[in-house]
C-alpha positions in Angstrom: 121.5 95.4 7.7 118.9 92.4 8.8 120.5 90.0 6.7 123.9 91.0 8.0 122.9 90.7 11.6 121.6 87.2 10.9 124.3 85.9 9.3 126.2 86.9 12.3 123.6 85.1 14.4 123.9 82.4 12.4 128.0 82.1 12.6 127.3 82.1 16.2 124.9 79.3 16.2 127.3 77.2 13.9 130.2 77.7 16.5 127.9 76.4 19.5 126.5 73.7 17.4 123.1 75.0 17.2 120.7 74.2 14.7 118.1 76.9 15.2 117.8 79.6 17.5 114.6 81.3 19.3 114.1 84.9 19.9 110.6 86.0 21.5 109.3 89.6 22.2 110.1 89.2 26.1 112.3 90.2 28.9 113.0 88.1 31.9 109.4 88.6 33.3 107.4 88.0 30.4 106.1 91.5 30.5 104.4 92.4 27.2 106.3 95.5 26.5 109.6 95.7 27.0 112.2 98.3 27.5 115.2 99.1 24.8 117.4 96.4 26.2 115.3 93.7 25.7 114.2 94.8 21.9 116.1 91.8 20.6 113.6 90.5 18.4 113.1 94.0 17.0 116.7 94.3 16.1 117.3 91.2 14.6 114.1 91.3 12.6 113.4 95.1 11.7 109.8 94.2 13.0 108.8 96.7 15.6 105.4 95.4 16.5 105.0 94.6 20.2 104.3 91.3 20.1 106.0 88.5 17.7 108.8 85.6 18.0 111.6 84.9 15.7 112.9 81.8 15.1 116.2 81.4 12.9 117.9 78.5 11.4 120.8 77.6 9.6 119.2 78.4 6.0 115.7 80.1 7.3 114.0 82.5 9.4 110.3 83.0 10.2 108.6 85.6 12.5 104.9 84.7 14.0 102.5 87.4 14.6 99.1 87.8 15.4 96.0 89.5 13.7 97.0 92.8 15.1 100.4 92.9 13.1 99.8 90.9 9.6 99.6 94.2 7.7 102.4 96.0 9.5 105.0 93.1 9.4 104.4 92.2 5.5 105.8 95.7 5.1 108.4 95.9 7.4 109.7 92.3 6.7 110.5 93.1 2.8 113.4 92.4 1.6 114.7 90.6 5.2 114.9 87.4 4.1 112.2 86.3 7.2 109.2 84.6 6.4 106.0 86.1 7.9 103.8 83.3 9.9 100.4 84.3 10.3 99.6 82.9 14.0 96.1 81.1 14.1 95.6 81.1 10.0 94.9 77.8 8.1 98.0 76.0 7.5 100.4 77.9 9.5 102.4 76.0 12.1 102.9 76.1 15.7 106.7 77.6 16.3 107.5 74.5 18.4 106.3 72.2 15.5 108.2 74.5 12.7 111.4 74.0 15.1 110.6 70.1 15.5 110.7 69.8 11.6 113.6 71.8 10.6 115.9 70.9 13.2 117.5 67.5 12.5 117.9 64.1 14.6 120.0 65.2 17.5 120.6 68.5 16.8 120.1 71.5 19.2 118.0 74.4 19.8 119.5 77.7 21.5 117.7 80.1 23.3 118.4 82.8 26.2 116.3 80.8 29.2 115.6 84.0 30.5 113.6 85.5 28.0 111.4 82.2 27.3 108.8 81.3 29.9 108.8 77.6 31.5 105.4 76.7 29.9 106.8 77.5 26.4 110.3 75.8 27.2 108.3 72.4 28.3 106.2 72.4 25.2 109.6 72.7 23.1 111.3 69.7 25.2 108.2 67.9 24.6 108.3 68.0 20.8 111.7 68.1 20.1 112.2 65.1 22.4 110.9 62.8 19.3 114.2 63.9 17.7 116.2 63.9 20.6 117.0 67.3 20.3 119.3 69.3 23.2 118.7 72.6 24.4 121.1 75.2 25.5 119.7 78.1 27.2 122.5 79.5 29.3 123.6 82.4 26.5 122.3 85.3 24.7 123.8 85.3 21.6 121.9 88.6 20.3 123.9 90.1 22.6 127.1 89.4 20.7 125.7 90.7 17.6 124.1 94.0 19.0 127.2 95.6 19.7 125.8 98.8 20.6 122.8 97.4 22.9 121.3 100.0 25.4 121.7 99.7 28.7 119.7 97.9 31.3 117.2 100.2 32.8 117.1 101.0 36.5 115.2 104.3 37.1 114.0 105.7 40.3 111.6 103.6 42.4 108.7 105.5 44.2 105.9 104.7 46.8 102.2 104.8 45.9 100.3 106.4 48.9 97.8 104.7 50.5 95.2 107.2 49.5 95.5 106.1 46.1 96.7 102.3 46.5 93.6 102.0 48.8 95.1 98.9 50.9 98.7 98.9 52.5 101.4 96.5 51.5 101.6 94.9 55.1 98.1 93.6 54.5 98.7 92.9 51.0 101.6 90.7 51.8 99.8 89.1 55.1 96.5 88.1 52.5 99.0 86.6 50.0 100.9 84.7 52.9 97.1 83.2 53.7 96.9 81.8 50.1 100.4 80.5 50.4 98.8 78.6 53.2 96.1 77.1 51.7 98.6 75.4 49.2 100.9 74.6 51.6 103.7 76.7 50.0 106.6 77.6 52.0 108.3 79.7 48.9 106.5 82.0 46.4 108.6 83.3 43.4 106.8 86.2 42.0 108.5 87.3 38.4 105.8 89.3 36.9 106.3 93.0 37.5 102.9 94.5 37.5 102.1 92.0 40.3 105.4 92.9 42.6 104.7 96.8 42.1 100.9 96.4 43.0 102.2 94.0 46.0 104.4 96.4 47.4 102.5 99.6 46.6 105.5 100.6 44.8 105.9 102.2 41.2 108.6 102.7 38.9 109.9 103.6 35.3 111.9 100.8 33.6 109.1 100.2 30.9 107.7 103.0 28.7 104.3 103.6 29.5 104.0 100.7 32.4 105.2 102.2 35.9 106.8 99.0 37.2 110.3 98.5 38.0 112.9 95.6 37.0 112.9 92.6 40.0 112.1 89.6 41.3 110.3 88.6 44.5 110.6 85.7 46.7 107.9 85.4 49.8 108.4 83.1 52.8 106.2 82.6 55.6 108.2 84.8 57.7 110.0 87.6 55.4 110.2 88.6 51.8 113.6 88.9 49.5 113.2 91.5 46.5 116.0 91.5 43.8 116.3 94.6 41.7 118.9 97.2 41.0 119.3 98.6 44.6 120.7 102.2 42.6 116.8 102.4 41.9 115.9 102.9 45.5 116.3 106.1 47.7 116.7 106.4 51.2 112.5 106.7 52.1 112.0 103.6 49.6 114.6 101.4 51.4 113.3 102.4 54.9 109.9 101.7 53.6 110.8 98.6 52.4 112.8 97.3 55.8 109.3 98.0 58.0 107.7 95.6 55.7 110.7 93.1 56.7 111.6 93.1 52.8 115.2 92.2 52.1 117.1 93.3 49.1 119.4 91.7 47.1 121.2 92.3 43.6 118.6 91.9 40.7 120.7 88.8 38.8 121.0 87.2 42.5 117.6 85.4 42.0 119.5 82.6 40.0 121.6 81.6 42.9 118.6 82.1 45.1 116.5 79.4 43.7 119.4 77.0 43.4 119.8 77.5 47.0 116.4 76.3 47.8 116.1 73.0 49.6 113.0 71.1 50.6 110.7 73.5 50.0 107.2 73.7 48.7 107.6 76.2 45.9 104.6 78.4 44.4 104.7 79.7 41.2 103.3 80.1 37.5 105.3 78.3 34.6 103.7 80.4 32.1 105.3 83.6 33.9 108.6 82.4 35.3 111.5 82.1 33.0 112.7 78.7 31.8 116.2 79.6 33.5 115.1 80.2 37.0 112.6 77.1 37.1 115.4 74.8 35.5 117.6 75.8 38.3 115.5 74.5 41.2 116.4 71.2 42.4 114.8 68.1 42.8 114.5 68.0 46.6 111.6 70.9 46.2 108.2 70.7 45.5 106.9 73.1 42.6 103.1 74.4 42.5 102.6 75.8 39.3 99.1 78.0 39.2 98.3 81.5 38.5 99.5 83.6 41.3 97.5 84.7 43.8 98.0 88.4 43.2 96.8 88.3 39.8 93.3 88.0 41.2 93.8 90.2 44.1 94.6 93.4 42.2 92.1 92.1 39.2 89.2 93.4 41.8 89.7 96.8 42.4 89.1 98.4 45.9 86.5 101.0 46.9 89.3 103.7 46.9 90.9 102.4 43.6 87.4 102.5 41.9 86.4 106.1 43.3 89.9 107.3 41.9 89.4 105.6 38.5 86.5 107.2 38.2 87.9 110.7 38.8 90.9 109.3 36.2 88.5 108.9 33.6 86.8 112.4 34.0 90.0 113.9 33.9 90.7 111.9 30.8 87.3 112.6 29.3 87.9 116.3 29.4 91.5 115.7 27.7 89.3 113.5 24.9 86.5 116.1 24.4 89.1 119.2 23.9 91.2 116.9 21.5 88.1 115.9 19.2 86.8 119.6 19.3 90.0 120.7 18.4 90.1 118.3 15.4 86.9 119.2 14.4 87.5 122.9 14.1 91.0 122.8 12.6 90.6 120.0 10.1 91.3 121.6 7.0 92.4 124.7 8.6 95.8 124.1 9.8 98.1 121.6 8.4 97.7 118.2 10.2 99.2 114.6 10.0 99.0 111.7 11.9 102.4 112.8 13.9 101.0 116.1 14.6 97.6 115.1 16.0 99.3 112.5 18.2 101.7 115.2 19.5 98.8 117.2 20.1 96.8 114.8 22.1 99.9 113.5 24.2 100.9 117.2 25.1 97.1 117.9 26.1 96.9 114.7 28.3 100.6 115.3 30.0 99.3 118.8 30.7 96.0 117.8 32.4 96.9 117.5 36.5 98.1 114.6 38.2 99.0 112.8 34.9 102.4 110.8 35.1 102.7 109.9 31.3 100.7 107.7 28.6 99.6 104.4 29.2 100.9 102.8 25.8 101.9 104.8 22.4 99.1 106.6 21.2 98.0 104.9 17.9 97.2 107.8 15.2 95.7 106.5 12.4 94.2 108.0 9.2 92.3 106.6 6.4 93.9 103.1 5.3 96.3 103.1 8.3 93.0 102.6 10.9 93.1 99.1 9.1 96.3 98.2 11.1 95.0 97.4 14.5 98.4 98.7 16.1 99.8 100.8 13.7 102.3 103.2 15.0 103.0 106.3 13.0 106.9 106.9 11.9 108.2 109.3 9.8 108.6 107.3 7.1 104.9 106.1 7.6 103.3 109.5 8.4 100.3 110.8 6.3 98.6 114.1 5.9 95.0 113.9 7.6 92.4 115.3 4.7 89.1 116.6 5.0 87.5 113.2 4.3 87.1 109.7 5.7 88.0 108.8 9.2 90.6 109.3 11.8 91.2 106.6 14.3 92.8 107.4 18.0 93.7 105.0 20.3 95.4 106.3 23.7 95.7 106.6 27.1 97.0 107.8 30.1 98.6 106.8 33.8 97.2 109.2 36.5 97.6 108.8 40.2 94.1 107.9 39.9 94.5 105.0 37.7 94.9 104.1 34.2 92.8 105.2 31.2 92.4 103.5 27.8 90.3 104.9 25.4 89.4 105.0 21.3 87.5 107.0 19.1 87.0 107.2 15.6 86.6 110.6 14.3 84.8 111.7 10.8 87.2 114.4 9.6 85.2 114.9 6.1 82.6 113.4 3.9 81.9 109.6 4.6 81.1 107.0 1.9 77.8 105.0 2.9 80.2 101.9 3.9 82.1 103.7 6.1 79.0 105.1 7.8 77.6 101.6 8.1 80.5 100.2 9.5 80.9 102.8 12.2 77.5 102.2 13.2 77.8 98.7 13.4 80.8 99.0 15.4 79.0 101.4 17.8 75.8 98.9 18.1 78.4 96.4 18.9 80.2 98.3 22.1 76.6 99.5 23.6 75.2 96.1 23.4 78.1 94.5 25.2 78.3 97.5 27.9 74.3 96.8 28.4 74.7 92.9 29.1 73.0 91.4 32.4 74.4 88.1 33.3 74.4 85.8 36.3 77.6 85.1 38.1 80.2 82.8 37.0 79.9 83.8 33.5 82.9 84.7 31.7 84.2 86.6 29.0 83.9 83.9 26.7 80.4 83.8 27.7 79.3 87.6 26.6 81.6 87.9 23.5 78.6 87.2 21.5 76.7 90.0 22.5 79.3 92.2 20.5 79.9 89.9 17.5 76.4 89.5 16.5 75.8 92.3 14.5 79.2 91.6 12.6 78.5 87.7 12.3 75.0 87.7 11.0 76.4 90.1 8.3 79.6 87.9 7.4 82.0 90.0 9.2 84.5 89.8 12.0 87.4 91.4 13.8 90.6 89.9 14.4 91.5 90.7 17.9 89.8 90.4 21.4 86.6 92.3 22.8 88.0 93.2 26.0 91.2 93.2 28.2 91.4 93.7 32.0 93.2 97.1 33.0 95.5 97.6 36.0 95.2 100.7 38.7 98.2 102.7 37.7 99.9 99.7 36.3 99.4 97.8 32.9 96.9 98.6 30.8 96.5 95.0 29.6 96.4 93.4 32.8 95.1 89.7 33.4 93.0 87.8 34.2 90.2 89.4 32.9 89.3 89.1 29.1 86.4 89.2 26.6 87.0 86.8 23.7 85.3 84.4 21.5 88.0 82.1 21.3 89.8 80.2 24.0 93.6 80.9 24.3 94.7 79.0 27.3 97.9 80.4 27.5 96.8 84.1 27.6 94.9 83.1 31.0 92.4 85.9 30.3 88.9 84.3 30.7 88.1 84.3 34.5 84.7 84.1 36.1 84.0 88.2 36.2 83.6 89.6 39.6 82.2 93.1 40.9 85.3 95.5 40.7 87.1 94.1 37.8 87.5 96.4 35.0 87.6 95.7 31.5 87.6 97.4 27.8 84.9 97.1 25.3 86.6 97.6 21.9 84.9 95.9 18.9 86.3 97.4 15.4 86.2 96.8 11.9 89.2 96.8 9.2 88.9 97.0 5.8 92.4 96.9 4.3 93.5 99.8 2.1 90.3 101.5 2.9 89.7 102.4 6.4 89.7 101.1 10.2 87.0 101.8 12.9 87.1 101.1 16.7 85.3 102.4 19.6 86.6 101.4 23.0 85.1 102.4 26.3 86.5 101.0 29.5 83.8 99.6 32.3 83.7 98.2 35.7 81.8 95.0 36.6 79.1 95.7 38.9 76.3 93.9 40.8 72.9 94.1 39.6 69.7 92.2 41.1 69.9 89.1 43.0 66.8 87.0 42.9 66.3 83.1 42.9 68.5 82.7 40.1 71.5 83.8 42.0 73.7 87.3 41.8 73.4 88.9 38.3 76.1 91.2 37.4 76.5 94.1 34.8 78.8 96.8 33.7 79.2 100.6 34.4 81.1 102.5 31.8 84.2 104.2 33.3 85.3 106.2 30.1 83.4 109.3 29.5 84.0 111.0 25.9 81.4 112.0 23.4 81.3 109.2 20.4 81.4 111.0 17.1 77.5 111.6 15.8 78.8 112.5 12.3 79.6 108.9 11.8 76.0 107.6 12.8 73.6 105.9 10.6 70.3 106.0 13.0 68.5 103.8 10.4 70.8 100.9 11.3 69.7 101.0 15.2 67.0 99.4 17.1 65.3 101.9 19.6 66.9 100.2 22.4 70.5 101.0 20.4 69.4 104.5 20.1 68.3 104.5 23.7 71.8 103.2 24.9 73.3 105.8 22.8 71.7 108.7 24.5 71.6 107.5 27.7 75.4 107.3 27.5 75.9 110.8 26.1 73.6 112.2 28.7 76.2 110.8 31.2 79.2 112.3 29.5 77.5 115.7 29.5 76.7 115.2 33.2 79.9 114.4 34.0 82.1 116.8 32.1 80.2 120.0 31.7 80.7 121.0 35.4 84.8 121.4 34.0 84.2 122.9 30.8 83.8 126.7 29.9 80.9 128.0 28.2 82.5 127.8 24.6 83.3 123.9 25.5 80.2 123.1 27.4 78.3 124.3 24.4 80.4 122.3 21.9 79.9 119.3 24.3 76.1 119.8 24.3 75.9 119.2 20.7 78.3 116.6 20.6 76.1 114.6 23.0 72.8 115.6 21.5 70.3 112.7 21.6 69.4 111.5 18.0 
């Protein structure tokens, strides 16, 4: 089936004189996760992971994936004729270099300019110019191959009340215009869906797990123009936007709008705005490309958001505690597999008061599947959870009070010496990062060693970032916060840490064919002491759920590590116990006992 689809695409390429066609994992907004309409790369390749880029030439096809997906992609690409390119590995070319090599002199590259950001488009232009390669970007060829393509989503949009948002949209827009004034910008074009949702205090349901809506927004000094599927708005929402002086236009009208701009100073972010939009801006305008001011504004949570997020994590901690107890008491007693455990946790979370759904698809992984960082259990891969080894579950919820993300690795039976050692190393890593104190001005790059030292000194590592920012009832992965050891400029997630910013703390270890372990807490950046050396900052845990002591080998821990674990568990018991029944409270008391 995959080979047949690629053959159809190649026939269309040949008709248009294209030597290669690029299909990223993207919608028109550079969203991390995409709705069903936009899953072109998955349709063409058979690879279902959330990230990857496919390049198809007349005689070859290659898919670039990062370390999260090496194992999954290898399995799903078998027999497809598509080569896997392991991003960041020695000898693996960058996508633009591969295309530069494969496309002949004066050849042609095709892609849908709405799903390629301008930053990437410029890189391609630069490399391909050496061979005088032309670019065709105005056609979506996959649309002609995908005859039963799902419709584009236009789910209802709703207003997030100020009691949850903490600040009115009118004030946010006023503050944004002040930032535009600093840049002498007369128009600001926003295409990132979470930026638009945050700025207008609106939420939607066009992308699974991300409460955003398909839209573009242009803000000028006096007005704003929102481009969207108007049927997604009810009467109340239209009146609300009218009070904000927001004009409504059809979703696709953004392309005509940018072509109509004359002699404006336009602020936008090339890494977020798609190639087709920027190519539509004529030379009479001046373009300033920098990170959207909304990115930093929404990353620093206001006091209302912080208060609410703490409440959301108590709710989520109760869910996770009850799930861990259920699993511990029922493993080996009732039939249990990855899908049934996932279903149980999802149902428990959705039954919690104020829950609006999941913040991402639950990762439910037993044994060797835990070594696949972003494994997704399917009917084909689903396996029975036996009474031995580890079960890893990475999950989260969307609540009116905020967004949660937690990973726990649960011992479901006897463990090997290596499994306990690895579990304890991951725990030490998480605790040490959570306890760092640092001067203002530090970035995630500065702090990452606190987490990785315990691995590196043993010749171990994990192939993903240690931490990512988290939105407020928005995307579970939010720029510009990030904790990683290696700079990845295009991710733009290594900003200076500020009080009020939220980050995950999720080290792990993955032994292919054996086991995977990850422990993840969310943390908020807070002020610590201020002295002659400046303002020091630290972290405070938001996540409050027990860490499975059955996996811990205390002899590997320093006294400080033990104290940090015991202190964290004391906090978990204090926060959760008032909401628990007596039997649950007793179970939690044992689960959080001092070691």
